[in-house]
DRENBA-259460 format. One line per field, with one value per residue (C-alpha): residue number from 0; chain; x, y, z. Coordinates in pm, 1 decimal, m for minus. Each point is the difference from the previous one (the first is absolute). Layout:
nr	c(NUM / ...)
kette	c(A / ...)
xx	c(X / ...)
yy	c(Y / ...)
zz	c(Z / ...)
end
This chain:
nr	c(0 / 1 / 2 / 3 / 4 / 5 / 6 / 7 / 8 / 9 / 10 / 11 / 12 / 13 / 14 / 15 / 16 / 17 / 18 / 19 / 20 / 21 / 22 / 23 / 24 / 25 / 26 / 27 / 28 / 29 / 30 / 31 / 32 / 33 / 34 / 35 / 36 / 37 / 38 / 39 / 40 / 41 / 42 / 43 / 44 / 45 / 46 / 47 / 48 / 49 / 50 / 51 / 52 / 53 / 54 / 55 / 56 / 57 / 58 / 59 / 60 / 61 / 62 / 63 / 64 / 65 / 66 / 67 / 68 / 69 / 70 / 71 / 72 / 73 / 74 / 75 / 76 / 77 / 78 / 79 / 80 / 81 / 82 / 83 / 84 / 85 / 86 / 87 / 88 / 89 / 90 / 91 / 92 / 93 / 94 / 95 / 96 / 97 / 98 / 99 / 100 / 101 / 102 / 103 / 104 / 105 / 106 / 107 / 108 / 109 / 110 / 111 / 112 / 113 / 114 / 115 / 116)
kette	c(A / A / A / A / A / A / A / A / A / A / A / A / A / A / A / A / A / A / A / A / A / A / A / A / A / A / A / A / A / A / A / A / A / A / A / A / A / A / A / A / A / A / A / A / A / A / A / A / A / A / A / A / A / A / A / A / A / A / A / A / A / A / A / A / A / A / A / A / A / A / A / A / A / A / A / A / A / A / A / A / A / A / A / A / A / A / A / A / A / A / A / A / A / A / A / A / A / A / A / A / A / A / A / A / A / A / A / A / A / A / A / A / A / A / A / A / A)
xx	c(m4009.5 / 94.0 / m357.6 / m144.7 / 85.6 / 102.8 / m110.0 / 342.5 / 369.2 / m6.9 / m243.7 / 216.3 / 307.5 / m184.5 / m127.1 / 344.7 / 169.0 / m247.5 / 59.6 / 378.6 / m15.0 / m230.2 / 227.8 / 309.6 / m143.8 / m146.6 / 333.2 / 184.6 / m244.2 / 48.6 / 378.2 / 0.6 / m215.0 / 228.3 / 309.9 / m168.4 / m119.2 / 364.7 / 90.9 / 233.4 / 71.8 / m100.7 / 319.3 / m126.7 / m320.3 / 200.4 / 213.3 / m307.1 / m173.0 / 303.9 / m52.1 / m372.3 / 67.4 / 192.4 / m292.1 / m244.1 / 225.5 / 0.7 / m379.8 / m27.1 / 255.2 / m152.5 / m367.6 / 1.0 / 322.1 / 143.9 / 371.1 / 154.7 / 322.8 / m114.2 / 136.9 / m274.1 / m289.5 / 180.7 / 31.9 / m368.3 / m96.5 / 223.2 / m130.8 / m363.9 / 64.4 / 203.1 / m291.9 / m228.8 / 267.8 / 76.6 / m370.1 / m34.6 / 313.1 / m123.8 / m349.1 / 142.0 / 259.2 / m274.1 / m202.8 / 306.8 / 88.3 / m353.8 / m71.7 / 335.1 / 61.2 / m357.4 / 108.7 / 232.0 / m170.1 / m341.3 / m108.3 / m57.3 / m77.7 / 37.0 / 364.6 / 115.7 / 10.8 / 89.3 / 107.5 / m276.1 / m44.1)
yy	c(m486.3 / m294.6 / m129.6 / 344.1 / 22.3 / m352.6 / m343.0 / m159.8 / 61.5 / m194.2 / 248.4 / 292.0 / m155.6 / m72.1 / 356.8 / 140.9 / m226.9 / 108.7 / 367.1 / m43.3 / m172.8 / 267.9 / 273.0 / m167.9 / m61.2 / 350.2 / 150.1 / m205.6 / 114.9 / 363.0 / m46.8 / m123.9 / 292.7 / 248.0 / m139.4 / 19.3 / 352.8 / 108.1 / m175.4 / m241.2 / m358.6 / m348.2 / m18.0 / 280.4 / m194.7 / m303.8 / 201.5 / 165.7 / m337.2 / m140.5 / 265.9 / m59.2 / m370.8 / 81.7 / 209.9 / m284.0 / m248.8 / 236.5 / 19.6 / m379.6 / m24.1 / 266.1 / m81.3 / m376.2 / m117.6 / m132.7 / m14.3 / 336.4 / m129.9 / m276.2 / 0.5 / m236.1 / 219.2 / 317.1 / m128.5 / m96.5 / 347.2 / 170.7 / m209.9 / 70.9 / 369.5 / 21.5 / m137.2 / 276.5 / 267.7 / m95.0 / 1.5 / 348.9 / 111.3 / m131.4 / 146.3 / 344.3 / m23.3 / m92.4 / 303.6 / 221.2 / m122.9 / 25.3 / 341.2 / 168.8 / m143.5 / m25.9 / 52.0 / m303.9 / m257.4 / m138.1 / m215.3 / m368.6 / m101.7 / 132.3 / m111.3 / 46.8 / 234.6 / m20.3 / 230.0 / 178.5 / m98.9)
zz	c(12156.0 / m221.8 / m28.9 / m64.7 / m371.3 / m97.4 / 111.2 / 26.7 / m43.3 / m326.4 / m151.8 / 107.0 / m158.5 / m324.9 / m21.8 / 79.0 / m252.1 / m266.0 / 83.2 / m3.0 / m339.2 / m135.6 / 133.3 / m141.3 / m345.4 / m20.9 / 108.5 / m260.5 / m270.4 / 102.2 / 12.4 / m358.0 / m109.1 / 179.2 / m168.3 / m340.7 / 74.4 / 29.5 / m328.6 / 174.4 / m103.2 / 111.9 / 207.3 / 220.4 / 57.7 / 107.2 / 244.7 / 150.4 / 41.7 / 183.9 / 266.3 / 1.1 / 53.8 / 318.6 / 121.3 / m67.5 / 180.0 / 298.1 / m0.9 / m8.8 / 281.2 / 223.6 / m51.0 / m42.1 / 163.4 / m323.4 / m73.7 / m85.9 / m152.0 / m230.7 / m355.1 / m119.5 / 116.6 / m104.0 / m356.3 / m4.0 / 123.6 / m256.4 / m290.2 / 88.3 / 58.0 / m319.5 / m201.7 / 128.1 / m34.1 / m359.3 / m84.4 / 148.2 / m184.7 / m333.0 / 46.3 / 69.1 / m278.9 / m247.7 / 103.5 / m30.1 / m346.8 / m133.5 / 154.4 / m62.5 / m346.2 / m124.9 / m361.2 / 15.9 / 222.6 / 75.7 / 291.7 / m71.1 / 359.0 / 350.5 / 3.4 / m360.7 / m297.1 / m366.5 / m282.3 / m183.5 / m361.7)
end
């Protein structure tokens, strides 16, 4: 069955690693948006990403045989996930501020707003 879909084990691992990264980054983005949707703070994003980092470490451990309890790799996972989560948070918060307070703020970019003149 191994040769039916992929040519080698290396190809399977590369595809799985790509899918795990895509899943992790997308989940972090959605986590940031969910926290912003509930009008919570950056601290809530950080706490949510700590749990998400454990889940990603488990996926790396179970699928690829990597170390589960490794502070170095956990910190790397959390930093990368936090970057995507904060971007999702800021994107949603910008939309909230511009849509809910349209008489006060205008969008300057996808991630920022400013006071109307």
